[in-house]
C-alpha positions as CSV (number, residue, x, y, z in Angstrom):
1,X,0.0,0.0,0.0
2,X,1.4,3.4,-1.0
3,X,2.0,5.9,1.8
4,X,-0.2,8.9,1.6
5,X,1.7,12.2,1.3
6,X,1.2,14.8,4.0
7,X,0.3,18.1,2.3
8,X,1.1,21.6,3.6
9,X,0.1,25.0,2.4
10,X,2.6,27.8,3.5
11,X,1.1,31.3,3.5
12,X,3.5,34.3,3.9
13,X,3.9,37.7,2.2
14,X,7.7,37.3,2.2
15,X,8.6,35.2,-0.9
16,X,12.1,34.4,0.5
17,X,10.6,33.0,3.8
18,X,8.1,30.9,1.8
19,X,11.1,29.5,-0.2
20,X,13.0,28.7,2.9
21,X,10.0,26.9,4.6
22,X,9.3,25.1,1.3
23,X,12.9,23.8,1.2
24,X,12.9,22.7,4.9
25,X,9.5,20.9,4.7
26,X,10.0,19.4,1.3
27,X,13.4,18.0,2.6
28,X,11.4,16.1,5.3
29,X,9.2,14.5,2.6
30,X,6.2,16.8,2.9
31,X,4.4,18.0,-0.3
32,X,4.4,21.8,-0.1
33,X,2.5,24.6,-1.9
34,X,2.9,28.3,-1.2
35,X,1.1,31.6,-1.6
36,X,1.5,35.2,-0.4
37,X,-1.8,36.0,1.4
38,X,-4.9,34.6,3.0
39,X,-7.1,35.4,0.0
40,X,-4.9,33.3,-2.3
41,X,-4.9,30.5,0.3
42,X,-8.7,30.3,0.3
43,X,-8.8,29.9,-3.5
44,X,-6.3,27.1,-3.2
45,X,-8.3,25.4,-0.4
46,X,-11.4,25.5,-2.6
47,X,-9.6,23.6,-5.3
48,X,-7.8,20.9,-3.2
49,X,-7.5,19.7,0.4
50,X,-4.4,20.3,2.6
51,X,-3.6,18.5,5.8
52,X,-2.0,21.6,7.3
53,X,-1.9,25.4,6.7
54,X,1.2,27.2,8.1
55,X,0.4,31.0,7.9
56,X,2.0,34.2,8.9
57,X,-0.2,36.1,11.3
58,X,0.4,39.6,9.8
59,X,-0.2,39.9,6.1
60,X,-1.8,42.3,3.7
61,X,-5.2,41.6,2.0
62,X,-6.2,38.9,4.4
63,X,-4.1,38.1,7.5
64,X,-3.6,34.8,9.3
65,X,-6.4,35.4,11.8
66,X,-8.9,36.2,9.0
67,X,-7.7,33.1,7.1
68,X,-8.2,30.9,10.2
69,X,-11.7,32.3,10.6
70,X,-12.5,31.5,6.9
71,X,-11.1,28.0,7.3
72,X,-13.3,27.3,10.3
73,X,-16.3,29.0,8.7
74,X,-16.1,26.8,5.6
75,X,-15.2,23.8,7.8
76,X,-12.2,22.8,5.7
77,X,-10.6,19.7,7.3
78,X,-7.1,21.2,7.8
79,X,-5.1,22.2,10.8
80,X,-3.6,25.7,11.1
81,X,-0.2,26.7,12.6
82,X,0.4,30.4,13.0
83,X,3.8,32.1,12.5
84,X,4.3,35.1,14.7
85,X,6.7,37.8,15.5
86,X,7.5,38.6,19.2
87,X,5.0,41.5,19.3
88,X,2.1,39.4,18.0
89,X,2.3,36.4,20.4
90,X,-0.8,37.7,22.4
91,X,-2.8,37.7,19.1
92,X,-1.6,34.2,18.3
93,X,-2.7,32.9,21.7
94,X,-6.1,34.5,21.0
95,X,-6.2,32.8,17.6
96,X,-5.6,29.4,19.2
97,X,-8.8,29.9,21.2
98,X,-10.5,30.2,17.8
99,X,-9.2,26.9,16.6
100,X,-5.6,27.2,15.6
101,X,-3.4,24.1,16.3
102,X,-0.6,26.2,17.8
103,X,1.8,29.1,17.1
104,X,5.5,29.2,16.4
105,X,7.7,32.3,16.7
106,X,9.5,33.3,13.5
107,X,13.3,33.2,13.7
108,X,13.4,30.4,16.2
109,X,15.0,27.0,15.6
110,X,13.1,25.4,12.6
111,X,13.0,22.1,14.6
112,X,10.3,23.7,16.7
113,X,8.1,24.1,13.7
114,X,9.0,20.6,12.4
115,X,8.1,19.1,15.8
116,X,4.6,20.7,15.6
117,X,4.1,19.5,12.0
118,X,5.0,16.0,13.1
119,X,2.3,16.2,15.9
120,X,-0.3,17.2,13.4
121,X,0.7,14.4,11.1
122,X,0.6,11.8,13.9
123,X,-2.8,13.0,15.0
124,X,-4.2,12.8,11.5
125,X,-2.5,9.4,10.7
126,X,-4.8,7.8,13.3
127,X,-7.8,8.7,11.3
128,X,-8.7,5.5,9.4
129,X,-10.2,7.3,6.3
130,X,-9.0,10.9,6.2
131,X,-10.5,11.4,2.7
132,X,-14.0,10.5,4.0
133,X,-13.6,12.8,7.0
134,X,-12.4,15.6,4.8
135,X,-15.5,15.2,2.7
136,X,-17.7,15.2,5.8
137,X,-16.0,18.1,7.5
138,X,-16.3,20.2,4.4
139,X,-20.1,19.8,4.7
140,X,-20.2,17.5,1.7
141,X,-23.0,15.3,3.0
142,X,-26.7,15.3,2.4
143,X,-29.1,15.4,5.4
144,X,-32.1,16.7,3.6
145,X,-35.1,14.4,4.0
146,X,-38.8,14.2,3.2
147,X,-39.2,11.3,5.6
148,X,-41.0,12.3,8.9
149,X,-39.3,9.7,11.0
150,X,-35.8,10.7,9.8
151,X,-36.5,14.5,10.2
152,X,-37.7,13.8,13.8
153,X,-34.5,11.8,14.5
154,X,-32.4,14.7,13.0
155,X,-34.1,17.3,15.2
156,X,-33.3,15.1,18.2
157,X,-29.7,14.8,17.1
158,X,-29.4,18.6,16.8
159,X,-30.7,19.2,20.3
160,X,-28.5,16.4,21.7
161,X,-25.5,18.0,20.0
162,X,-25.7,21.0,22.4
163,X,-24.9,18.8,25.4
164,X,-21.9,16.5,26.2
165,X,-24.1,13.5,26.7
166,X,-23.0,10.2,25.3
167,X,-24.9,9.3,22.1
168,X,-25.5,5.8,20.6
169,X,-26.5,5.6,17.0
170,X,-28.3,2.5,15.8
171,X,-28.7,1.6,12.2
172,X,-27.9,-0.9,9.4
173,X,-24.6,-0.9,7.6
174,X,-24.4,1.9,5.1
175,X,-27.4,3.9,6.5
176,X,-25.2,6.9,7.4
177,X,-24.2,6.5,11.0
178,X,-20.8,8.1,10.4
179,X,-22.4,11.1,8.6
180,X,-24.8,11.6,11.5
181,X,-22.0,11.5,14.0
182,X,-20.1,14.1,12.0
183,X,-23.2,16.2,11.8
184,X,-23.6,16.1,15.6
185,X,-20.0,17.2,16.1
186,X,-20.4,20.1,13.7
187,X,-23.5,21.3,15.6
188,X,-21.8,21.0,19.0
189,X,-19.7,23.5,21.0
190,X,-16.7,21.2,20.2
191,X,-16.9,21.7,16.4
192,X,-13.6,23.6,16.2
193,X,-11.7,20.7,17.8
194,X,-10.9,17.3,16.4
195,X,-13.5,14.7,15.2
196,X,-11.7,11.4,15.6
197,X,-13.3,8.3,14.2
198,X,-12.5,4.5,14.5
199,X,-14.2,1.4,13.3
200,X,-13.8,-1.0,16.3
201,X,-14.8,-4.1,14.3
202,X,-12.1,-3.8,11.7
203,X,-9.2,-4.2,14.2
204,X,-7.8,-6.9,16.5
205,X,-8.1,-6.4,20.2
206,X,-4.4,-5.5,20.7
207,X,-4.3,-3.0,17.8
208,X,-7.7,-1.5,18.9
209,X,-6.3,-0.9,22.4
210,X,-3.2,0.8,21.0
211,X,-5.3,3.0,18.7
212,X,-7.6,4.1,21.5
213,X,-5.2,4.4,24.4
214,X,-1.9,4.9,22.7
215,X,1.4,3.3,23.8
216,X,4.8,4.0,25.1
217,X,8.0,3.1,23.3
218,X,8.8,-0.6,23.9
219,X,5.3,-1.4,25.2
220,X,5.2,-4.3,22.8
221,X,7.1,-5.7,19.8
222,X,7.2,-3.1,17.1
223,X,6.5,-0.2,19.4
224,X,9.6,1.8,18.4
225,X,8.2,5.2,19.5
226,X,5.6,6.7,21.7
227,X,2.2,7.2,20.1
228,X,-0.9,9.0,21.4
229,X,-4.2,7.3,21.2
230,X,-7.5,8.6,20.0
231,X,-8.7,9.4,23.5
232,X,-5.9,12.0,23.7
233,X,-6.1,13.1,20.0
234,X,-9.8,13.9,20.5
235,X,-9.0,16.3,23.3
236,X,-11.6,19.0,23.4
237,X,-13.5,17.4,20.5
238,X,-15.5,14.3,19.7
239,X,-14.5,10.6,19.6
240,X,-16.7,8.5,17.4
241,X,-16.4,4.7,17.8
242,X,-18.2,2.8,15.0
243,X,-19.3,-0.8,15.4
244,X,-18.9,-0.7,19.2
245,X,-20.6,-4.1,19.3
246,X,-17.4,-5.6,17.9
247,X,-15.3,-4.8,21.0
248,X,-14.1,-7.7,23.1
249,X,-15.4,-8.1,26.7
250,X,-11.9,-7.5,28.0
251,X,-11.5,-4.2,26.2
252,X,-15.1,-3.2,27.1
253,X,-14.0,-3.0,30.8
254,X,-11.1,-0.6,29.9
255,X,-13.4,1.5,27.7
256,X,-15.9,1.8,30.6
257,X,-13.3,3.1,33.0
258,X,-12.0,5.6,30.5
259,X,-15.5,6.9,29.8
260,X,-16.5,7.1,33.5
261,X,-13.3,8.6,34.8
262,X,-12.2,10.6,31.7
263,X,-8.7,9.2,32.5
264,X,-6.6,6.7,30.6
265,X,-3.3,4.9,30.7
266,X,-1.1,4.4,27.6
267,X,-0.1,0.8,27.0
268,X,3.2,0.3,28.8
269,X,2.7,3.2,31.3
270,X,1.3,3.5,34.8
271,X,0.9,7.3,34.6
272,X,-2.7,8.5,34.4
273,X,-3.6,10.9,31.6
274,X,-6.7,13.1,31.9
275,X,-8.7,13.3,28.7
276,X,-11.6,15.5,27.6
277,X,-13.8,14.1,24.8
278,X,-17.4,13.8,23.8
279,X,-18.3,10.2,23.0
280,X,-20.5,9.0,20.1
281,X,-20.8,5.3,19.4
282,X,-22.7,3.4,16.7
283,X,-23.5,-0.2,15.8
284,X,-25.7,-2.4,13.6
285,X,-25.8,-5.0,16.3
286,X,-28.7,-5.7,18.6
287,X,-26.8,-4.8,21.8
288,X,-29.7,-5.9,24.1
289,X,-29.5,-9.3,22.6
290,X,-25.7,-9.2,22.9
291,X,-26.2,-8.4,26.6
292,X,-28.5,-11.4,27.0
293,X,-25.9,-13.6,25.3
294,X,-23.1,-12.2,27.6
295,X,-21.3,-10.6,24.6
296,X,-21.8,-7.0,25.8
297,X,-21.5,-5.5,29.2
298,X,-24.7,-4.0,30.7
299,X,-22.9,-1.2,32.5
300,X,-21.1,-0.1,29.3
301,X,-24.4,-0.1,27.3
302,X,-26.1,2.1,29.8
303,X,-23.1,4.4,30.0
304,X,-22.9,5.0,26.2
305,X,-26.7,5.2,25.5
306,X,-27.7,8.3,27.4
307,X,-29.3,9.4,24.1
308,X,-30.2,6.7,21.5
309,X,-30.7,7.7,17.8
310,X,-32.2,5.1,15.4
311,X,-31.4,5.6,11.7
312,X,-34.1,4.2,9.5
313,X,-32.8,2.1,6.5
314,X,-33.2,3.6,3.0
315,X,-35.9,1.2,2.1
316,X,-38.1,2.8,4.8
317,X,-37.5,6.3,3.3
318,X,-38.3,5.7,-0.4
319,X,-39.3,9.4,-0.8
320,X,-35.7,10.3,-0.1
321,X,-34.2,8.1,-2.9
322,X,-34.7,10.8,-5.6
323,X,-33.0,13.4,-3.4
324,X,-29.9,11.1,-2.9
325,X,-29.8,10.3,-6.6
326,X,-29.7,14.0,-7.6
327,X,-27.2,14.8,-4.8
328,X,-24.7,12.1,-5.8
329,X,-25.1,12.8,-9.5
330,X,-24.1,16.5,-8.8
331,X,-21.3,15.4,-6.5
332,X,-19.6,13.0,-8.9
333,X,-20.1,15.2,-12.0
334,X,-18.2,17.9,-10.1
335,X,-15.5,15.6,-8.7
336,X,-14.9,13.9,-12.1
337,X,-15.4,17.1,-14.1
338,X,-17.9,15.3,-16.3
339,X,-21.2,16.7,-17.4
340,X,-24.3,14.5,-17.6
341,X,-26.8,15.7,-20.2
342,X,-29.3,12.9,-20.4
343,X,-30.4,9.9,-18.2
344,X,-32.3,7.0,-19.7
345,X,-35.9,7.2,-18.2
346,X,-35.6,3.4,-17.5
347,X,-32.5,4.1,-15.4
348,X,-34.4,6.6,-13.2
349,X,-37.3,4.1,-12.8
350,X,-34.9,1.3,-11.8
351,X,-33.0,3.5,-9.4
352,X,-36.2,4.7,-7.7
353,X,-37.6,1.2,-7.5
354,X,-34.6,-0.6,-6.1
355,X,-34.6,-1.8,-2.4
356,X,-30.9,-0.9,-1.6
357,X,-29.9,-3.6,0.9
358,X,-26.6,-1.7,1.2
359,X,-28.5,1.5,2.0
360,X,-27.1,5.0,1.1
361,X,-23.6,3.6,0.7
362,X,-24.8,1.3,-2.1
363,X,-26.8,4.0,-3.8
364,X,-23.7,6.3,-3.7
365,X,-21.5,3.6,-5.2
366,X,-24.1,2.9,-8.0
367,X,-24.3,6.6,-9.0
368,X,-20.5,6.9,-8.9
369,X,-20.3,3.8,-11.3
370,X,-22.8,5.4,-13.6
371,X,-20.9,8.7,-13.9
372,X,-17.6,6.8,-14.4
373,X,-19.0,4.7,-17.2
374,X,-20.9,7.6,-18.9
375,X,-19.9,8.6,-22.4
376,X,-20.9,11.8,-24.2
377,X,-22.9,12.9,-21.2
378,X,-25.3,10.0,-21.4
379,X,-26.4,7.5,-18.6
380,X,-27.7,4.2,-20.1
381,X,-29.4,1.2,-18.6
382,X,-26.5,-1.0,-19.6
383,X,-24.3,0.8,-17.0
384,X,-26.4,-0.3,-14.1
385,X,-25.3,-3.2,-11.9
386,X,-27.2,-6.5,-12.5
387,X,-28.7,-6.4,-9.0
388,X,-30.6,-3.2,-9.8
389,X,-31.9,-4.6,-13.1
390,X,-32.7,-8.0,-11.7
391,X,-34.7,-6.4,-8.9
392,X,-37.1,-5.0,-11.5
393,X,-37.3,-8.5,-13.2
394,X,-38.3,-10.0,-9.8
395,X,-40.9,-7.4,-9.2
396,X,-42.6,-8.1,-12.6
397,X,-42.3,-11.9,-12.3
398,X,-45.4,-14.0,-11.6
399,X,-46.4,-13.7,-7.9
400,X,-45.3,-16.4,-5.5
401,X,-44.8,-20.2,-5.9
402,X,-47.6,-22.6,-6.7
403,X,-49.2,-24.1,-3.6
404,X,-48.5,-27.7,-3.0
405,X,-51.7,-29.3,-1.5
406,X,-50.2,-32.8,-1.2
407,X,-48.0,-32.1,1.9
408,X,-49.0,-32.0,5.6
409,X,-49.5,-28.7,7.4
410,X,-46.4,-29.4,9.5
411,X,-44.3,-30.0,6.3
412,X,-45.6,-26.9,4.7
413,X,-44.9,-24.7,7.8
414,X,-41.3,-26.1,7.8
415,X,-40.9,-25.3,4.1
416,X,-42.2,-21.7,4.5
417,X,-40.1,-21.2,7.7
418,X,-36.9,-22.4,6.0
419,X,-37.5,-20.1,3.0
420,X,-38.2,-17.1,5.3
421,X,-35.0,-17.7,7.4
422,X,-33.0,-18.2,4.2
423,X,-34.3,-14.8,2.9
424,X,-33.3,-13.1,6.1
425,X,-29.9,-14.6,5.9
426,X,-29.4,-13.1,2.5
427,X,-30.6,-9.7,3.7
428,X,-28.3,-9.8,6.8
429,X,-25.5,-12.2,5.9
430,X,-23.1,-11.0,8.7
431,X,-25.6,-10.1,11.4
432,X,-27.1,-13.1,13.2
433,X,-28.3,-10.8,16.0
434,X,-30.4,-8.9,13.5
435,X,-31.9,-12.1,12.0
436,X,-32.7,-13.4,15.5
437,X,-34.3,-10.1,16.4
438,X,-36.6,-10.1,13.4
439,X,-37.6,-13.7,14.0
440,X,-38.1,-12.8,17.7
441,X,-36.1,-15.8,18.9
442,X,-32.7,-16.1,20.7
443,X,-29.4,-16.7,18.9
444,X,-29.3,-20.2,20.2
445,X,-32.8,-21.0,18.8
446,X,-31.6,-19.4,15.5
447,X,-28.6,-21.7,15.3
448,X,-30.8,-24.7,16.1
449,X,-32.9,-23.7,13.1
450,X,-29.9,-23.4,10.9
451,X,-28.8,-26.9,11.8
452,X,-32.3,-28.2,11.4
453,X,-32.8,-26.8,7.9
454,X,-29.1,-27.3,6.9
455,X,-28.7,-23.5,6.2
456,X,-25.3,-21.8,6.1
């Protein structure tokens, strides 16, 4: 896997100073661009994303403080380091309160600046999908809805954002839990601080513990330097733990202590570290069933679920499908610099009628595919995935199987039950808890049924 280059924009009205910083930073492997004032910097930020902006505080046209305000206003996902002269340190400290990462005095040892750049890079490196976060932080997500249930949930989320209460988001995979968490952060008093995100299910227990709590040098094989964890990196901001249901029982106990005490210990250290974060968690698991099965701690559940938000799947908000289709078409036309002039009416019909088992994420991927494959500004039916086309074929097929009146009632019940469970397994192939919940039986009863009917 190729290593992602860390990008920096240097803003200073002294060309020579820009050249010096460019040389120093590029020599450390960073990709650097420069400009001479805040107004030029804003234009560059509109065209591309930067991980870090290093800006002089005093400049003509638009100074560093004004640039910082513009970055925070437009919610660009970039950190800001201010360069100051001795007489402007007080202004720099004030700017830090407005969301700057830190300030560095001009003329000091350049190693001081390089150290701060490394801190920013380390903090951002822990974000599992910085491109996605950059998209979210820039406001590039669609929360408009005609669905009453979804609008009520969104209103509750906006009210909850004003507090520091722990929030649990429930919803199927691909339904937009990450986007909702980012929305809550952006509506909160912590919006100018970090939004740190981690998918707990995607990592082993040891790696997950290191990602969350950090570690000291030598804490385990391969720990060649100290690393701060997400609890620390989210300081003053929001920590979003997706798929919280995938955390092991052992690590759940450590999570509970960190949440309750707002204090952590890095791996390999006995020194307590106070942390300040707002916690949002999410899962597509049935946590109450997991508690019954002994897979999830009751005390942790009640600690993270002060406010519970339930995201309806896309199939329950069909009136929103046209909104998403329009939104994603506009998004990908802009990103790919392609203009769509005509869409086959059959494509619109198939897209609006599809059930989207993968929810919004699946719809998004389908629209991206259509724009990629489009030629001469046309979207044709042949560009659609087979699942979308076959869905329509199934809808127009003859209704239901022919009744077999030669079998006993018990045999017929077993046949229907097997087909129903098989259909649910296809809908939720990786979530036995969800299947058991819909069937209103325990996991053990479900597994007995799978054995009985020889289902995988």
